[in-house]
C-alpha positions in Angstrom: -18.2 22.7 -28.4 -17.3 25.0 -31.2 -20.8 26.0 -32.4 -24.2 26.1 -30.8 -27.0 26.6 -33.3 -30.5 28.1 -32.9 -33.2 28.8 -35.4 -31.7 32.2 -36.4 -28.4 32.4 -34.6 -25.3 30.5 -33.8 -23.0 30.9 -30.8 -19.2 30.4 -31.2 -16.2 30.8 -28.9 -15.0 34.4 -28.6 -12.0 35.3 -30.7 -9.3 37.9 -30.4 -10.6 39.6 -33.6 -13.9 40.2 -31.9 -12.3 42.8 -29.7 -13.2 45.9 -31.6 -16.9 45.0 -31.8 -17.1 44.0 -28.2 -15.4 47.2 -27.0 -17.8 49.3 -29.2 -20.9 47.5 -27.9 -19.8 47.9 -24.2 -19.0 51.6 -24.8 -22.5 52.5 -26.0 -23.8 54.7 -23.1 -27.1 52.8 -22.5 -25.2 49.5 -22.6 -22.3 50.7 -20.4 -24.8 51.8 -17.7 -26.0 48.2 -17.3 -22.6 46.9 -16.2 -20.9 47.0 -12.8 -17.5 48.1 -14.4 -16.7 50.8 -16.9 -16.4 49.8 -20.6 -12.9 48.5 -21.4 -10.5 50.1 -23.8 -9.3 48.0 -26.7 -6.0 47.3 -24.9 -7.8 46.4 -21.7 -10.1 44.0 -23.5 -7.2 42.4 -25.3 -5.2 42.1 -22.1 -8.2 40.4 -20.5 -8.7 38.1 -23.5 -5.0 37.1 -23.5 -5.0 36.4 -19.7 -6.0 33.0 -18.2 -9.8 33.4 -17.9 -10.3 30.6 -15.3 -13.9 29.8 -14.4 -15.2 31.6 -17.4 -16.7 30.7 -20.8 -17.2 33.4 -23.4 -19.0 33.1 -26.7 -20.1 35.5 -29.4 -23.7 35.5 -30.8 -23.8 35.6 -34.6 -26.8 36.2 -36.8 -26.8 33.1 -39.0 -28.3 34.7 -42.2 -25.7 37.5 -42.4 -22.9 35.8 -40.5 -22.5 39.1 -38.5 -21.7 39.1 -34.8 -24.5 40.8 -32.8 -23.6 40.2 -29.1 -22.0 38.0 -26.5 -23.0 35.4 -23.9 -20.8 34.3 -21.0 -20.5 32.2 -17.9 -18.4 33.5 -15.1 -17.7 32.1 -11.6 -18.1 28.6 -13.1 -18.0 26.2 -10.1 -18.1 22.6 -11.3 -18.2 21.3 -7.8 -21.3 23.3 -6.9 -22.5 23.0 -10.5 -23.3 26.7 -10.7 -22.3 29.8 -12.7 -23.4 33.3 -13.4 -24.6 34.1 -16.9 -24.4 37.3 -18.9 -26.1 38.2 -22.2 -25.5 41.2 -24.4 -27.1 42.0 -27.7 -24.6 44.8 -28.4 -25.5 45.6 -32.0 -28.3 48.2 -31.6 -29.9 47.3 -35.0 -30.3 43.7 -33.7 -32.2 44.6 -30.6 -35.9 44.0 -30.4 -35.8 41.0 -32.6 -35.9 38.4 -29.9 -32.2 37.5 -30.3 -31.5 38.0 -26.6 -34.1 35.3 -25.6 -32.9 32.9 -28.3 -29.3 33.3 -27.4 -30.0 33.0 -23.7 -32.1 29.8 -24.1 -29.3 28.1 -26.1 -26.6 29.3 -23.7 -28.5 28.0 -20.7 -29.1 24.6 -22.4 -25.4 24.4 -23.1 -24.6 25.2 -19.5 -26.9 22.6 -18.2 -26.4 19.8 -20.7 -22.7 20.2 -21.6 -21.1 21.9 -18.6 -23.3 20.0 -16.2 -24.6 23.0 -14.3 -27.5 22.6 -11.9 -28.1 26.3 -11.4 -27.4 29.5 -13.5 -27.6 32.9 -11.7 -28.1 36.3 -13.2 -27.9 39.9 -11.9 -30.1 42.3 -13.8 -30.7 46.0 -13.4 -34.3 46.6 -12.1 -34.9 49.0 -15.0 -33.7 46.6 -17.7 -37.2 45.5 -18.6 -36.3 43.6 -21.8 -33.8 41.4 -19.9 -36.1 40.9 -16.9 -38.8 39.7 -19.4 -36.3 37.2 -20.9 -35.3 35.9 -17.5 -39.0 35.5 -16.5 -39.8 33.7 -19.8 -37.0 31.2 -18.9 -38.4 30.5 -15.4 -35.8 32.4 -13.3 -36.7 32.7 -9.7 -35.9 35.9 -7.8 -33.4 35.5 -5.0 -33.0 39.1 -3.8 -33.0 42.7 -4.8 -30.3 45.1 -3.9 -29.0 48.6 -4.6 -25.4 48.5 -5.8 -23.1 51.0 -7.6 -23.2 50.7 -11.4 -20.2 51.3 -13.7 -20.6 55.1 -13.2 -20.6 54.6 -9.4 -24.3 55.6 -9.2 -26.6 53.6 -6.8 -28.7 51.3 -8.9 -31.4 48.7 -8.1 -30.5 45.2 -9.3 -32.4 41.9 -9.1 -30.5 38.7 -8.5 -32.2 35.6 -10.0 -31.5 31.9 -10.4 -32.6 29.3 -13.0 -32.6 25.7 -11.8 -31.8 23.1 -14.4 -35.1 21.4 -14.2 -36.9 24.4 -15.7 -35.2 23.7 -19.0 -37.0 20.3 -19.2 -40.4 21.9 -18.2 -40.8 24.9 -20.5 -41.5 24.7 -24.2 -39.2 27.7 -24.9 -36.2 25.5 -24.4 -37.4 22.8 -26.8 -38.2 25.4 -29.4 -34.6 26.6 -29.6 -32.8 23.3 -29.0 -31.0 22.0 -32.1 -28.6 19.7 -30.3 -30.7 17.4 -28.1 -29.6 19.3 -25.0 -33.1 19.0 -23.4 -33.0 15.2 -23.7 -29.4 15.0 -22.4 -30.4 17.2 -19.4 -33.5 15.2 -18.7 -31.5 12.0 -18.7 -28.9 13.5 -16.3 -31.6 14.7 -13.9 -33.3 11.4 -14.0 -30.1 9.7 -13.0 -29.9 12.0 -10.0 
């Protein structure tokens, strides 16, 4: 799927020309501290982009009104046999934070994962002090699996929360229907009904 639309955004596959924006977003100190690995250089990002990215799906979040990229969404460790993946969401453009774009993008991304990729479960790992993202995950119905202290990108011990979102939640919560512009909720409900 080339474009996933929401009320205010659209998500599209990541392109090579997105590299400078993505590296700048990841290099912002508060953002960099949320990751397990240090921010990439432009060369490192391009090398990663040009490599075979098996078991990954990476999209860019774009503000529809301005056509400006504001962040990224991704699935890594996509396992189609187990029907699971780990999701990541970044609203990297600082001026675009606090507008609800993270929730909107995450809802559409999860729906895509469930309805198009056929996932049954989407996992996330969020820093314990990342209150905005924890609120988003709670609004989507994520269930806490465990809490752990792990080294962040700077090597500092940091508390993280690991959570999971079962596919059925997307058919139960109104937040998913409010963002869905592609009939993903109905497709998912039909799949789950078939077993």
